[in-house]
C-alpha positions in Angstrom: 0.0 0.0 0.0 1.2 3.5 -0.8 2.6 5.1 2.3 1.4 8.5 1.3 -2.2 7.2 1.2 -1.8 6.0 4.8 -0.2 9.2 6.0 -2.8 11.6 4.6 -5.7 10.2 6.8 -3.5 10.2 9.8 -2.5 13.8 9.2 -6.2 14.8 8.8 -7.1 12.9 12.0 -4.3 14.7 13.9 -5.4 18.1 12.6 -9.0 17.5 13.6 -8.0 16.4 17.0 -5.8 19.5 17.4 -8.7 21.8 16.3 -11.1 20.1 18.8 -8.6 20.5 21.6 -8.1 24.2 20.8 -11.9 24.7 20.9 -12.5 22.7 24.1 -13.3 25.0 27.0 -10.7 25.3 29.7 -12.7 24.5 32.8 -9.8 23.9 35.2 -10.1 27.4 36.4 -13.7 26.7 37.3 -12.6 23.9 39.7 -13.0 21.4 36.8 -16.8 22.2 36.6 -18.9 23.6 33.8 -18.9 27.2 35.1 -18.5 29.4 38.2 -21.3 31.2 40.0 -20.7 33.9 42.6 -23.4 35.2 44.9 -22.8 38.7 46.0 -24.9 40.9 48.4 -24.3 44.6 48.9 -24.5 47.2 51.6 -24.4 45.2 54.9 -28.1 45.2 55.8 -30.1 43.3 58.4 -31.5 41.1 55.6 -28.1 39.7 54.9 -27.9 38.3 58.4 -31.6 37.5 58.9 -32.5 36.0 55.5 -29.5 35.4 53.3 -26.9 33.8 55.5 -29.3 31.3 57.1 -30.5 30.3 53.6 -26.9 29.8 52.4 -25.8 28.0 55.5 -28.8 25.6 55.3 -27.4 24.4 51.9 -23.7 24.8 52.7 -23.3 27.5 50.0 -20.9 30.4 50.4 -21.4 34.0 49.3 -19.7 37.4 49.3 -21.1 40.3 51.3 -19.9 43.7 50.3 -19.7 45.7 53.5 -20.1 49.4 54.0 -18.0 50.0 57.1 -20.2 52.8 58.4 -23.4 50.8 58.3 -24.9 50.5 61.7 -25.6 46.9 61.0 -21.9 46.3 61.1 -21.5 47.9 64.5 -24.7 46.4 66.0 -24.2 42.9 64.8 -20.4 42.6 64.7 -20.2 39.1 66.1 -22.7 37.8 63.5 -20.5 39.1 60.7 -17.5 37.5 62.4 -19.3 34.2 62.5 -20.3 34.5 58.9 -16.7 34.9 57.9 -15.6 32.0 60.1 -18.2 29.9 58.2 -16.6 30.6 54.9 -18.5 33.7 53.6 -16.4 36.6 52.2 -16.6 40.0 53.7 -15.8 42.2 50.8 -15.0 45.9 50.7 -17.8 48.3 49.6 -16.0 51.4 50.9 -16.4 53.1 54.2 -19.3 55.5 53.3 -20.5 54.2 49.9 -19.7 57.4 48.0 -21.4 57.7 44.6 -21.0 60.2 41.8 -23.9 62.7 42.5 -23.2 64.6 39.2 -24.7 61.7 37.2 -28.3 61.5 36.1 -30.7 59.8 38.6 -28.4 60.4 41.5 -30.7 62.6 43.6 -30.2 60.2 46.5 -26.5 61.0 46.9 -25.8 63.4 49.8 -23.3 66.1 49.6 -21.1 64.4 52.2 -20.9 61.2 50.1 -20.7 62.6 46.6 -17.8 60.9 44.9 -17.6 63.7 42.3 -16.5 66.0 45.2 -13.9 63.6 46.6 -10.2 63.7 45.9 -8.7 60.5 44.8 -6.6 60.3 47.9 -9.7 60.5 50.1 -11.5 57.7 48.2 -8.4 55.5 48.4 -7.9 56.3 52.1 -11.5 55.5 53.1 -11.3 52.2 51.2 -8.1 51.3 53.0 -9.7 52.2 56.4 -12.6 49.8 55.5 -10.0 47.1 54.8 -8.6 47.6 58.3 -12.0 47.3 59.8 -12.8 44.2 57.9 -9.5 42.6 58.8 -10.3 43.3 62.5 -13.6 41.4 62.0 -12.4 38.4 60.0 -8.6 38.4 60.3 -8.1 38.0 56.6 -5.8 39.8 54.2 -7.3 38.7 50.9 -10.6 40.1 49.8 -12.4 41.8 46.8 -13.8 45.2 46.3 -17.2 46.4 44.8 -17.6 49.8 43.4 -20.4 51.8 45.1 -23.0 52.5 42.4 -20.5 51.0 39.9 -18.6 54.3 39.8 -15.0 53.8 38.9 -13.7 57.3 38.3 -13.2 60.6 40.0 -12.9 63.1 37.2 -10.8 61.2 34.7 -8.9 59.1 37.2 -9.6 55.5 37.9 -9.1 55.5 41.7 -8.9 51.7 41.9 -5.6 51.8 40.0 -4.0 52.8 43.4 -5.6 49.8 45.1 -5.1 46.9 42.7 -2.3 45.4 44.8 -4.5 45.4 47.9 -7.4 43.4 46.4 -7.7 40.1 44.5 -10.3 41.8 42.2 -13.1 44.3 41.9 -16.7 43.8 40.9 -18.4 46.3 38.6 -22.1 46.5 37.6 -22.1 45.8 33.9 -24.0 42.7 32.9 -22.2 39.8 31.2 -21.0 36.2 31.2 -17.3 36.0 30.8 -14.7 33.2 30.0 -11.6 33.2 32.1 -9.7 35.1 29.4 -12.4 37.8 29.2 -12.7 38.6 32.9 -11.2 42.0 33.8 -10.2 41.6 37.4 -10.5 45.4 38.0 -14.1 45.4 36.7 -15.8 42.0 36.9 -19.2 41.8 35.3 -22.3 40.8 37.2 -26.1 40.7 36.8 -28.0 43.0 39.1 -31.2 41.5 40.4 -34.2 43.6 41.2 -37.5 41.7 41.2 -36.6 39.2 38.6 -38.1 35.7 38.8 -36.4 32.5 39.8 -36.7 31.2 36.2 -34.8 34.3 35.0 -31.9 33.7 37.4 -31.8 29.9 36.8 -31.8 30.5 33.0 -28.7 32.6 33.5 -27.1 29.8 35.4 -27.9 27.3 32.6 -26.5 29.7 30.0 -23.3 29.9 32.1 -23.1 26.1 32.2 -23.5 25.9 28.4 -20.9 28.6 27.7 -18.5 27.6 30.5 -18.4 31.2 31.8 -18.4 33.1 35.1 -21.8 34.3 36.3 -21.9 36.8 39.2 -25.2 37.8 40.8 -25.6 41.2 42.5 -28.2 41.3 45.2 -29.3 44.0 47.6 -32.4 43.2 49.6 -33.6 39.6 49.8 -37.1 39.4 51.2 -37.2 43.1 51.8 -35.1 45.7 53.7 -33.9 47.5 50.5 -35.4 49.4 47.6 -33.6 47.0 45.3 -35.1 43.6 46.2 -35.7 40.0 45.2 -38.3 37.7 46.8 -37.3 35.1 49.4 -39.0 32.5 47.2 -37.1 33.4 44.0 -33.8 33.5 45.9 -34.5 30.2 47.5 -35.3 28.5 44.2 -32.0 29.8 42.8 -30.1 28.5 45.7 -31.7 25.1 45.5 -31.0 24.8 41.8 -27.3 25.6 42.5 -27.2 23.0 45.3 -28.9 20.4 43.2 -26.3 20.9 40.4 -23.2 21.7 42.5 -21.3 18.7 40.9 -21.4 20.7 37.7 -21.3 24.3 39.0 -18.6 25.8 41.2 -20.3 28.1 43.7 -17.7 30.1 45.6 -17.0 33.5 47.1 -15.6 36.2 44.8 -12.2 36.2 46.4 -11.7 32.5 45.6 -12.9 32.7 42.0 -10.9 35.9 41.3 -7.8 34.4 42.7 -8.1 31.4 40.4 -8.7 33.7 37.4 -5.6 35.8 38.4 -3.4 32.7 38.5 -4.9 31.4 35.2 -4.4 34.7 33.4 -0.8 35.1 34.7 0.1 31.7 33.3 -1.2 32.5 29.8 
């Protein structure tokens, strides 16, 4: 038999295998699962401790709670936050006073004292560092992530987080999107803000993340009340139970753990 006729199919087979390997999703960064899901909760409100953490703990799921250091719920319930951290939840940094840019449309709720547009960069950075000190006093940890209050990243033309990158594993933004490990920008991680959406909507997002092997971050405020931005207890519970029922295929982890894996992955590329 002509050796060339034997080699040609082998070459074609090798090329096809190589192409398939190149297209195969890299799921190692997702703890060898189909996707990663991060549950984040903003503002350090009573509902986090009364509704969310008991629901997560009942299913042994872990979340990230972005803490405003000046929140009275931090001072009044300090031991409960400490216990939450001990049980594996992340206490993330949401700034000391949650300053937002009051010069933007729809920002009539921003007070003069907490108007980011009137801050200096050094003030914003200093207050975030003070909040880190507070959080370390609560949980004893050095690694954590940041969430931009109102999603505001700049003071004037300056990205203030640039001075803080070495002090955080990553920072969550507010833009919606599912991202592969290569697409994630660790200084502005995408998320889906939830405000009244159904359980089906949230579960469909999870299914899409499973299909596309991407990172899905949920952004919650109130769960079962306590905030003007809210999701029902029932919808939230159904989401958690779907995640628990499929945890062999979905990596559910705090933002700090997921961001750290992505950082290592991207550095090795």
